[in-house]
N, C-alpha and C positions, 0 to 999 in steps of 0.2 A: 504494500500500500504506500502511496506517495506521502512523503512527510511535508507538512506545510508550516511555513513561518511567515508571519506578518510583522514587520518592524515599523513602529510609529516614531518618527523623528520630528520633534516640535520645531526646531529651528537652529540649534547650535551646530556648527560644523564639527566641533570637537566630539559631539555625540556619535556621528556616523564614523568619524576617524577611529574612535575607540571600538565601535561595534563591528566594523568591516573585517578586521582580522579574525574575529570570532566566526563571522559568517563564512569567511574564506576557509577557515579550518574545518567547519562543519561540512561545507560543500565538498571539500577534498576527501573527507572521511565517508560522507554519505552523498554521492553524486545525484541521487534522485530527489533531493530536497527541492521543494517549490517555494521560492522566496518572492514576496511582494513587499516593496519598500514604499511607505506612505510618507510623503513630505508635506510640510505645512502649507506651502504656497509655491507659486511659480518662481518667485525671486530666490527662495531657498534652493530650489532645484537648479536654477541658473548658477548659483554660487558653487554648488557641488560639481556641476559640469565644468566650471572654470578650473577647479583643481583636477587637472586631467588624470592624475594618478588615481585619485579616488574613483573617478568616473570609469577608468579602465578596470579597476577592481570590481566595480558593480557589474560591468559587462562580462568579466571573467567568470563570475558565479551565476550568470544567466538570471540575475534578479530583474524583475520588472519594477518600474517606478511610477508613482501616481501622485501628483500634487492635488491636495484635497480642497484648498480654499482658493476662490477666485477673487476678482477685483470687486465684486459686489455680492450681495446675498443671493441673488438669482443664480449667478454662476456657481456659487458654492453649493446651493441646493441641487442644481443639476449634476454637479460632480459627485455629491453625496449619493444621489439616486443611482448614478452610474457605478459608483463603488459598490452599492448593494447588489447590483446586477452581477458585477464581477464576483462578489463574495458568494452569492447564491449559486452561480454557475460552477465555481471552482472549489469552494470550501464548505458548502452546506453538507451537513450530515457527516463531516469528517473531523478528524482531530486537527486542531490549529493551535500553534504556539504564538501568542502575542507578546512581542518584546517592546518595551517602551521605557522612556525616561520620565515622561509626564503625560497628562491628558492632552490630546491635541485634536481629536476628531470633533466636528461640529456636534453640539449636544452630546458630549462624550458618553455620559452614563447611559443615556437612552439608546444611543447607537450601539454601545457594547451590549446592552440588554437584548437588543434585537438579534445581534450576532450570536450571542450565547443561547438564544432560544432555538437556533437552527443548527448549531455545531457544538462539538465538544471542545471548548476553549480553555486553555490554561494560560494565565498571565504571568509574565516575568518582568519584574521591575529591576532596572539596572542602575547601578552607581559605579561608574567606571572613571578612573583617573589614570594618568600616565605613570604615576609613581604613588606609593602609598603614604608613608608617614610624613615625609618632608612637604609634599604638596598640600596635603590635607591640613597640616598645622598652619601653613601660611594662609590657606583659603579660610580657615576658621577665624584667624586673627583679623583678616580683612573684613569678613562678614560681621564680626562682632563690633568692630570700630565703626563701620559704616552704619549699622543699625542703631548703635548707641547714639550717634550724632543726629540721626533722624528721629530719635525718640521712640524706636520700635523695639519689640521683643527680640532678644538675640537667640531664642530657642530655635533649634533646627528639627523640623518634623520629618525625619528620615522615614520612619516606619509607622506613620499615622494611619495609612490605609492598608487594607488587606489584599495580599496578592498570594498567588500559589507558590511563587519562588522569588527569591532575591539573588541577583547576580552582582557581585561586587569585587572591586580591586582589594578592598580592605577585609580583614578578618573581624569576627565579633569582638575579639580582644582589642583590636585597634579602634573600633568604634567606641568602646568604653573608655579607652585611654585618651583619645583626642576630642571626642564630642560628648562624653559622659552619658551615652545612651545605650540601653540594652537592645539587643537585636533578636529577631526571630532567626530561624536557621537560614544561613546564607551559603551560596556556592561561590567560593573564592576563585578568581580568574588568574591572578598574577599579573605580570607586566605584559599587556596584550601585544605589544610590538615585538615580543620574543616568540610569539606563536610561529611554528615552523612554516606554514604556508605563506604568511605575511613576510617573514624574513627571507624566504626564497624569492618572493616577488621583488623585495627591495634590492637584493643582490643582482638579480637579472636586469632590472630596470636601470639601476645605476650604471651598468656597463654600456647601455645603449643610449644614454641621455646625451645628445649632441651638444646641448647648450653648455655642458660642463667640460667640454673638451677645449683645448687650446690655451693652456697656461694656468697659472695659479689664480685662485679666487677665494673670496670669503662670502659667507651667507649673512645677509642683513635681514633679520626677522622684524617685520613692521607690525604695528598695532593701530589703534586709533591715533589721530593727530591732534585731537583736542584734549581736554582734561579727562583724566581717567574716571573720576567720580566727582560730582560737584561738592560733596560734603568733605572732601579731602583737600588740604591746603598743599596743592601741588601745581607746578607749571603745566601749560599745555605741552603735550609730548612733541609737537612740532618744534618747540624751542630747543629741546634736547636733541632732536634730529638734526636741526641746523648746526648746532654746536659740534655734533659728532661729525657731520659731513665736512665741515670746514677744516677739521683735523685730518680726516680721511682723504680729502682730495689731494693732499700732497703726495699720496701714494698711488694716484690714479694710473700712472704709467707703469707701475710695478705689479699691481694686483687688481683683478676685475672684481667689481661688486655685483653680487646677485641679490636683488631685492625680492623678498618673499612677502607679498602683501597679505594682510588679514582680510576677512570678508568686509570689515568695517573701515578699512584704510581708504582715505579719500585720494584716489590716484591723481586727480587733477591738481590738487594742492601739492602732492609729492613732485609731480613733473614741474610745476611752477618753481618750486624751491630748487630743484636740481638745475634748472635753467638759470635761476637767479645767481647761484654761487658758481656756475660754470663747472658743474661736476661731470666727469666723463668716465668712459670705460665701465659701463654698467649695463645690466639687463634686468628686466622685471619678469619674474617667473612665478607661475601659480602652481608649480608642482608640489609634491609632498615634501615638507621640510626634512624628513629623515633621509630621503633620497638626495635632496639638494645639498645637504650637509655632509654626505658620505665622503666626498673628495675635497671638501673645503679645508682651507688652512685653519680657519677658526670661524666661530659663529658669534654674531653681534646683535644687540638690541637695546632699546631704550626702556624696556619693561620686561621683566622675566616672563617668558611664555612657556606654556606646557610643552610646546614644540622643542624647547631647549633641553628638556630631559632626554629626548631621543638623541640629541647631539652629544650630550654628556655621556650617555650610555655607550655610544660608538667611539668615544675617545677624543672628541673634538674639543679644543679649548673654547669655553663659553665666557663671553665678555658682556657685561651689562653696564651701560652708562645711563644713570637715571637720577631722579630726586624724589624720594618718597615723602609723604606727610611725616613730619617729625615725630609725632606720637606713634604712628605706624612703624617707623624705623626703630624707635625705642622698643616697641613690643617684639620686633623681629631681632632684637639684640644687635642692631646696627649691621644687619646682613641682608642679602638679597632675599626676595621671595623664594628663590630656588635653594636657599641655604647653601649647603656644601656643594650642591650641583651647579653652582655658579663659580667658575674658577677665578674670575676677576670682577669684583663688584666695585664700581667707581661711582662714588656719591658726588656727582656733578663737579668734577675737578678736571679741567682741561689739561693741566700739566701732567697729572697722573695718567690720563687717557693717552696722551702722546707717548709717554714712557712705555706703557703696556703695548701699544700698537707697534712702536719701534722694535721692541723685543720679539713680538710675534711675527712680524713681517720679515725681520732679519734672521729668523730661525734660531733665536736665542732662548726660546722657551720650549721645553719638552714635557708633555703631559703623560702621566702614568696613573691609571686608575687603581684604587684599592679593591682587589677582588672580593674581600669580605664585605665591603660596603655595597658593591654591586650585587652580590648574592643576597644581601639583606633587603635592599630597597628596590631592586629590579628583578623580582622573584620569577622563577619559572612557573609555568602553569601547572598546578598540582593535578595528580591523578583523579581526584574527586570531580574535577571539571569534566573530564572525558566520561567518567562513569555516569555523571548526571545526564549528559546529553544522550548517551546511549540508551539510558532508561527512558527518558522523556520522549524520545523520538522513535521508540520501538513500536 
């Protein structure tokens, strides 16, 4: 009997980035899986397609995609009705695994109720991060300070709703340690970008990426260009970007810059700034940062990104030039959001930035990772993960 998975992705690119390696692994182990990926809207689907590596992975697993929300209520209603037609034709009276980060279907509870009336559905709620303890501690501190300043509760309702299963990067012990919450039984995934099928894709794709041929380069991971959060006392990120580029442009003739935009990066503002300061020898690439950083001399950014954990894992020097809210910086013990996974954290000091870049570009810095640290924080996928999927898809 064909195995059926429907994935509901509400809007964040990081969600599909984390789940795709899992879907690729399952498809490799069980080729007859039928996968339908529901995206929030057309713009979200456009963003996924622009990240050509993610889109290629979607096609490799023969997954079909469907944007559910349109420009207006009538279009959304039409798409919802069409979704029901697809569901009744292909999934009715069959076992279906629904994987989701949050509610995203129109009239979600009613829609799910209709689907459950006609099929045997089991729901899996996912909590996936690129790294366990380090990332979650930073996210928690960021969340608490942000909500404190807005006068809101700092409680995190991870397990307020009932689901059949919880799939998570963290263990129950880590939830207790970092968030002070008790968990139901969860299935631990480990570091998803270590999964064999994904890792094989990264290795194969890196070798054939023509943009990365032709001399040394570094990867510049971009984010928003405005203020990160209005409640934090931080400069607009474009100010930090401009300061960084003014230092980096003196190396234009020696090393290429590969800019990796975020979905929210304002490309027009970026290009205007590059023209203004006469920055040269660069490309803008929407590929997966793990692939783009594979042959990079180093990885750079003005705010620590989840993508940088991948770069750290594969041994690339990670440099952050930023300026955090002073209270946030204090709570982070004057370190990067990435903690130890940021090799060079520069707190808005252009002299220090120049010194670090000189050493990196002149080959005077050699990075060696601590295998015990990697083993602890970039954990392999445990056997329980495979046992779980074998059982649930049987």
